[in-house]
C-alpha positions in Angstrom: 95.5 84.9 50.1 92.0 84.4 48.6 89.4 83.2 51.0 85.8 82.2 50.3 83.0 84.7 51.1 81.9 82.7 54.2 85.3 83.1 55.9 85.8 86.7 55.0 82.4 88.3 55.4 83.6 91.7 56.6 86.0 92.2 53.6 83.3 91.0 51.3 80.8 93.5 52.7 83.3 96.4 52.5 84.2 95.6 48.9 80.5 95.9 47.9 79.9 99.4 49.4 79.3 102.1 46.8 81.8 104.9 47.0 80.7 108.2 45.5 83.9 110.0 46.6 81.8 112.7 48.3 83.1 114.4 51.4 80.9 113.8 54.4 81.1 116.5 57.1 81.3 115.3 60.7 78.5 116.5 63.0 80.4 117.7 66.1 77.7 119.9 67.6 76.1 117.9 70.4 73.1 119.1 72.3 73.5 119.3 76.1 71.1 116.4 76.6 73.8 114.0 75.2 76.6 115.2 77.5 77.2 112.7 80.3 79.0 113.2 83.5 82.3 111.4 84.0 83.2 110.2 87.4 86.8 109.1 88.1 87.4 107.2 91.2 90.6 107.8 93.1 92.8 104.9 94.0 92.2 103.2 97.4 95.3 104.7 99.0 94.8 108.4 98.3 92.9 109.3 101.4 95.3 107.3 103.6 98.4 108.8 102.1 97.0 112.4 102.2 96.1 111.9 105.9 99.6 110.5 106.7 101.3 113.2 104.7 99.3 116.3 105.7 97.3 115.2 108.6 94.1 116.4 107.0 91.0 114.5 106.0 89.1 115.2 102.8 85.9 117.3 103.3 83.7 115.0 101.2 84.0 112.1 103.6 81.3 111.4 106.2 82.1 111.1 109.9 82.1 107.3 109.5 84.4 107.6 106.5 86.8 109.8 108.3 87.0 107.4 111.2 87.7 104.6 108.8 90.6 106.4 107.2 92.1 107.2 110.6 91.7 103.6 111.8 93.1 102.2 108.5 96.0 104.6 108.4 97.3 103.3 111.8 98.9 100.3 110.0 100.5 102.4 107.2 103.5 104.8 107.3 105.7 106.8 105.0 109.2 105.5 104.5 111.4 107.2 102.0 108.4 108.8 100.4 106.7 105.4 99.8 103.6 104.1 101.4 104.3 101.0 103.5 102.1 98.7 105.6 103.2 97.2 108.9 102.1 93.6 109.0 101.9 91.3 112.0 105.3 90.4 113.6 106.5 93.9 112.5 107.0 92.9 108.8 107.0 96.1 106.8 105.9 95.9 103.1 106.0 98.6 100.6 102.7 99.2 98.8 103.3 98.9 95.1 101.2 101.4 93.2 
């Protein structure tokens, strides 16, 4: 389907590019100044499930963070290798991950 230039500006631009059929090498040598650190945050339940499963707290947590994990894990439990939360009136809900 043919469209006027105003409606199809990208295709119009690409059709006007000069192609010399020359191979262009990709520059894949990056100086160290352009390498960035990547930080991947763990899901919210990792510290709780590790504490319930192994009884150990991660070393990177502060004292306040460790207390928070212990306090939070009191309402969670492992049932059939699934993390479950005990709600008021003893309603047990499986944590969908």
